[in-house]
N, C-alpha and C positions, 0 to 999 in steps of 0.2 A: 763586028765590033773590033776595034783596034786596041790592043793591050797597051796600057799606059805604063811606061817604064817607071820603076820605083825611084823616087827622088831621095837623095841622101838626107839623113836627119839634119835638122837645122843647127843642132849644137855641134855637129862635126866640123872640124877645122882642117883645112889642108895643111900640108907639111910646111909651106912658107909661113902660113898664118900661125902655126904652133911655135915656130922658131921666133917669130916676131913677139908673140906673147911671152915667151920665156926670157927674151932679151930685153923686154920693155922695162924701164926704170920703175922702181917702186914708188908709189905715191907718198906724199908727205904724211898722210894719216896712218899708213901702215906701220906697225910696230909700236905705236903709241897707245896708251890706255888713258881714258879720261880720268881726271883727278878725283872725281867723285866716286868712280868705281874702285880705285885703289884705296881710298880712305874707308869706303864701306867694307872692303875686304879686310881691313885691319880692325875695324870695330866689331864686325860680326863674330869672330872667334872669342873676343872678350866677353860679349854678351852671352854667348852660348856657354862659356865656362862659368860665368857667374850664375846663370840660371841652373846649370847642372849642379853647382855646389849647393845652392839652396834646396834643390830637389833631393840630393843625397842626405842633407841634414834633416829634411822632413820625413823622408821615407825610410831612413835607416832603421829606426826602431818603431815598430807598431806593436807595442806590448799589449797583452790581453788585459792587464789590470789598469793600465794608463796611469801608473803612479810615478814612473820615471825616477826611481831611487829616492823619493821623498821620505819614505818610511824606513829607509835604512838607518837613519840616525834620528835623534830626538829633535834637533834644531839645525838651522842653516844660518851661517854667518856670511853676510854679503858686505864686501868692502868695495867702495867705489870712489873714483876720483874723476873729475871732469871740469867742464866750464859751462857757463850760462849767461843769461842776460837779465838785467834788472830794469823794470819798467815802472814809471810813475812815482818814483821816490823824490821827495823834495830835495834831498841832499844831492841828487844827480840832476836837479833842475828840470825834472820831467822827461829827460832824454834817456835813451837806452844806454846802459852801462854794462861793460863786461864784468864777469865775476868768476872766481874759482870756487869749486865745491869739493868738499871731502865729507864722506858719510860712512856710517857703519849701521847695519841692520841685523838684528837677531830675530829670526822667525821660528816660531814653534811649529814644527811639522810644515814649514813653508807656507803657513796660512796667516799668522799674526804675530806681532812682537814689537819690542821697543825700537826706537830710531834715535840716532844721535848724528846730527849733521851740522857742519860749519860752512858758512858762505862768507867770502871776503870780496869786496869790491873797492877799488881805489876811489871811485866817486861816491858810492853809497855807503861805505863802511862795511863792517862785519857784524855777523850775528850767529848765535848758537841756538839750534832748534833741538828740543827734547820732546819726544812724543811717541805715538803708537801708530803702527801701520796695520791695516787689515786687508787681506786678499781673499774674498769670500768665494770666488768663482770655482777654484779648483776643488775644494772639499764638497761644494754643492753639486757640481757636475759629476764628481766621482761617486757621491752617494746615490744619486738618481741614475747612474750608469748612462750618462749622455756625453762622454768625451768622444772626440773624433778618432782617438787612438793613433793619430799621426803626431809624433813627438813634437816636431817644430811648431805645428799649428796649435796643439794643446798648450804648450808652454807660452806661446804668444798670447793666446786668448785668456788663459787663466792667470797671467801675470797682472791683469788689471787690478789696481788697488787704490785705496784712499788712505789719507794720512791726516792726523790731527795732532798738532804740536803746540807747545808754548815756546815762544822765541824770546831770547834774552838779547837786547840790543841797546846800544848807547843812545841817549836822548839829547845829545849835544855834539858839537863839533870837537875834534881833537884839540883845537886851540882854546876851547873854553876852560875857564878856571875850574868849574865844577861840572863834571860829566857824570850824571847819575844813570845807572842802568834802568831799563824799563822792560816790561813784559808785554808781548803782543800775542795774538792768536793767529795760528797758521793752519790753513786747510789746503790740502793738495791732492792731486790725482796723477797717476803714472801708469805706464806699462813698459814692458821690457821685450826687446827684440833678441831672440837667442842667436848668438854667434857661434858658440860651441855647446852642443846639447849634452846633457848628462851621460847619455849612452856612449859618447865619444871619449870620455875621460875615465880614469881609474883612481882608486884611493879615496882621499877625503874631498877631492875636487868635485863640484857639482855643475861645472860649466862656466861659461863667460857670456855676459849679456850686455847689451846697450840699453841703458835705462833713460827714458824720456819722460820728464816730469814738468808739471805746471803747479805753482804754489801761490796762493794768495795770503799775504801777511797783512792783517788788520791792526794797525798801530794807532788807531784813533784814540781819543781821550778816555773812552770807557774801558780800554784794554791797557792803559798805561799807568805806571805808578807815580807819575808826576803830572803837573798841569801845564807842561810846556806847550807852546803854540805850534811847534813843528810837527807835521804829520809825516811819519815815516812809513805809511802804508805803501805797499808795492805788489807788483806781480813779478814772479821769478820763474824763468824758463831755464831748465837745466838738462844737460845731456852728460851722463857719466858712464864710464866703462866699469863694469861691475864683475868682480870675481866672487863666486860663491863656494863655500866650504861646508861640509857636513860635520856637525859636532854631536858628540854623545855626552849628555849631562847626567846620565845615570837615572833618568826618570823611569825607565823600565826595568831597572835592576831589582832583583828579588832580594829582600832582606834575609840575612842568615837565620837559619832555624836551629833551635836548640832542643835537645831532649833532656827532660828532667830525669835524674837518676833517683831511684828509691833506695 
C-alpha cells in the first residue's frame, strides 16, 4: 500500500490569498444595520423598564394581613380630575362629545361612602352628581382570607365598585328664557389602576390611581322634574387621575372617663 500524503485543510489559505482577502474592499452591506433591528433595540429597553416597574409595584409589598394601610385611618378622601366622553345626548346630537370631570369621594374604611362629582361638556352641558359608592370586594375577600397578598393585584381587583347617584342637570339650552333644573338617575361602575401603591408613600398619602369609569344617566320623563320633550339620557366614559389621602374623623376615639368623688 502506498501512503497517501495528507492534504491541507480546505479552509487554509495561502499567503497571497490571505493578502488578497485582507486588502479586498468591504462590501456595501458591511457596517450597516437593518432599520428594523435598530428600532427594535430602542423599543426593547423601554418595554423591559415598563414591565420591571409594574413588577416592582406588585411585588414590593406582600403583607400578611393584605390591608395595605386601609385601617390606619377611619376614612379615605379621593380627589380626582380628568376627562371623558359623552355618548347619546340629545344636546350633542347623538355624537361623542368631550367632557371635563372633577370629583371627590369619601370612603369609610375604603369600602363605601358619599360621592360628589361635576362633569362639564361644551356640547352636552354640565351636571352635578351626588350619590353613594360601594366597593364590596376588599372587605369580602379580606374577611374570608382570599386575597392574593400581592399589593398591586389586590388593589386593582378590590377597587371594583358600583355607584348610585342623583344627577342635577338643566333641562333646557342656555339660550332659553326659562331653564329649570331637573333630576336624573345615575348608575355607574368603575375600577382603579394603581400607579403609586400605598406602601410606596408615607404620611397621609394613600397612593395615586387611574380611575376608569362608565356611567349611565337616565334622564327620561319618569326621572325628571319637568315634562320637557328633550331627553338628556347619556352614557359617560371617564378617566381621572386620583390622589387618595387618609383621614381620621375620630370614630375610634375613646370618650373621656370620669371618676365620681364621694
